[in-house]
N, C-alpha and C positions, 0 to 999 in steps of 0.2 A: 553502304551508307552508315554513318555513325549513329550511335544510340540517340544523341540529341536531335539529329536530323529526323530519325524515325518518329521521335516524340512530337516534334513540330508538325510533321506530316499527318500524324494521327489526330492532332488537335484541329488542323485545317479540315480534315474529312469529317469531323464530328460537328454536326450542325447545332448541337445543343451545348457545346463547350462553354460559350459565354453565359448561357442560362445556368449551367452548373456552377460556374465561378460566382455569379451573383447570389445564388442560393447559399453557397458555402460562406460567402462574406456576411450575408444576413444572419445565418445561424451562428457564426463566430461572434458577431456583434451582440446577439441575444445572450450568449454565454458570458462575454467579457463585460457587458454593461454593469451587472451587479458588483463586480470587483472594482471597476472604476468608480462607481458611485460610493462604495464603501470607503475607498481611499480618500475621496474628496470630502465626505462627511467627517472622517476622522481628523481632518485638518481644520475644521470649523471651530470657532470659539465654544467653550463649554456652555451648555444650556442653550445653544443656538436653536431657534425654532423658526420654521418657515412653512407656509402653505403652498408656496410655488416650487415645483420640482426643480426647475432650472436654477433657483437661488442657491441650492446646495453646491453648485459647481462654480459659483462666483466668489470673489474675495469678500471679506478678509479671511486669511489663513493663519494658523498658528500651530506651533508644536507643543503648546502647553499641555494638551491632552496626553501626548506620548510621555512627557516628563511625569505627569501625575500618575499615569497607569504604571510606568516602570518603577517609580519610587513607592507606590502605595498598593500594589497588588502582587499576586504570586504567578503572573502569567509566564515569566521566565522559568520559574520552578516547574510549572505544569508542562511547559515546552520541553524542558530537560527530562522530565519523567516520561513523556511520550517518546522522546528520542531514545532513551535508555531501554525502555520496554520494547520499542520497535526493533532496535539493533539486536538485542539479546534474543528476542523471539525469532528474528530472521536467521541468525546464526544457528541456533539450536534446530530450527525447522529444516534448514538446508542439510545439516548433518544427519538428522534422523530420517528424513525422506529419501536422501540419496543412498543411505545404507540399506533401507528397506527395499527401495527400487532395484538396487544392484543385486540383492539376495534373490528377489523374485525373478529378475530377468536372467541372471547369469549363473546362479547356483542351483544345483540339483538336490532337492530335498522333498519329502512327502508333502502332499496337500498344498503345494505352492500355488497352483491354479485356484484352489478354493480360497486361499488367503487373499489373492488378488481380487477375486470376486467380492470378498468381504470389504476390501477397500473401495471397490466400485459402489457397493451398496451404501457405504458411508457418504457418498456424494448426494444421495437422495434423502438424507436425514437433515431437516432444517436445523440450523444452529440454535434457534430458540428452543427446540425440543430437548436440547441437552443442557440447558441452563440449570435446571433444578438438580439433576444428578451431579453436574460439575460443582455446583455450589455446596452440596452436601459432602462430596469427596474432599474438596479443598478445605471446608470447615473441619472435617474429621482430622485432616492433616495439620490443623492449626496454622494455615497459611493465608487466611483471610486478612485483608488490610496489610499485605506485604507485596514487595516486588515479585517474589516467587509465585504468589497467588495470581498475579496479573499475567505472568509469562507462561507457566506450565500448561494451563488448559488450552492455550492457543497454539502450541507447537505441533500437535498431531493433526496434519492436514492431508486427507485422502487425495485431494487434487494434486498436491505435489508429488505424491508417490505415483499416481497414474501418469502424469506428464513425464516424469523422469524415467519410469519403467518403459514407456513408449520410446523414449529417446535411446535408452540403453539397448533396447531390442535392435536398434539400427547399427550397433557396433558389431562388426563381423565376428562370428563365432570362431572363424579360422585364426583371427588375431588372438583371441583368448586362449585357444588351444596351443598356439605356438608359444605364448608366454608361459603356459603351464609346463610345456615340454622343457623349456629353459629353466625350470625350477621356480617360477614366480608363484608366490603364495596368494591366497585370495585377497589378503589385505593389500598387497602390492598391486594386484590387478585393479582393485578399486581405486587406490590412491594415485598410482603412477600411470595407468593406462586409460581406464574408463572415465574417471573424474575429469582429467584435463580435456577430454573430448566433449564433455557435457557442459562446458562453460556457458554456451548460449542458453541452455535449458536451466542451468543453475541461476543465471542472471534473471530469467523470467520468473522463476519461483521466488527468488529473493525480492524482486520488485513488488510482486503481487502480495507477498507476505507482509512486507513493510507497510505498504499502503493500507492493507486490511487492519494491521495493528494500529497505525496512526489514526485511522478513522473509527476505530472500535469504541462504541459508547456503552452498550448494554452491559457487557461483562465488567468493565471497570466501575460502572455505576453501582452494580450490585456487590462487588467484591471489596470496594474501598470505602472506608469511613473517614479516615484522616485527610484533611485538606492538603497536607504536605505531600500526599501520594497521588493526588488527583492528576489525571492526564488531561490534555486539552479538551477533548470532547466532553468531559465531565465538568471541568473547571469553568469553561466559558459560560455554559447555561447558568451555573450558580452565580457567577459574577453578573451576568446580564439581568438576572431576576431582581437585582437591587436597583436597576435603572429602567423601570417600565415606562417612565414618562419622558424619556429623552433618547435621542438617537446617538449623540456624539460619543459618550463613553463606551457603550457597547460596540459601536463601529470601530473605535480606536483599538480596543482589546482584540476584536476580530481581525483587524489589519495586522496587529503585531503577531498574532498567531498564524496568520496566513502568509506573511512575507517570507519566512524560511522555506515554506513549501513551494511558493511561487518561484523563488530564486533557485531552489533545487531542481524544479521542473525545467526551468530555462537552461540550466547547466547540463542536465542529464536527459534532455528531451528525446534524443535519438535512442538512448538505451531504454528509456521507459516505453516508448512506442514499440521498439523491437520486442521487448519483453512481453508486453500485453498481446501483441500480434502473434508471437511465438507460442503463447499458451494455447492458442486455438489450433495449432498444427499437430496432426497425428493424435488428436484428442480422443 
């Protein structure tokens, strides 16, 4: 029997399949409704007010809000800052975590088990508990209010080392020994053999790191003073604070900031889901 046939047979045998589908649809609607409402409100005329919830979904519609926000705010600059910080943080994190995981997994040196336990202990330390030490260190390095100050404190992630180390442990030692017998140095082992096999794990770490960087609010809020260096999580609340009596302008800037992420998710949906699910394997 084909795989599709088995799936259909399992659905027929499951008496609660229809109930599960209905619950899933309800949950999906609950999550998607705020996004749909935000997009409709962003298309309403400036200073539009309504006490009827359904009126926000009805005409008239206009793009005047988007033109005003694009020409009169720094939302695109904040989006660019978030993108640059996210990409650089992801690349540096992948390099550092993969090197550390490879050394702990495949290289023989003293205290490597203790060092791995040290990384595991790092998972139990809340990020908020490290904010003050990080702020003092970055301040002593004169990197506050800079791109470097946004990136460097975020690149050391114990979770990435733990996940990649678990994946590298699955690479057969016989393969490593055969490569060493053929004269393969440690760097070539890492770059030409182990790293290509770790693409799924690297994708998982990259996706999680970029999402964490894109959504990070606390550290950029503390480390950045200049509005030209604001990221989206910091810039949007500052913009919205000037429009406490209206819905339209805040919803428009939120829609502009959300559209790139929504489009990226629709394009890379499978990769994102695989990456998030993979992060729980062998954890």
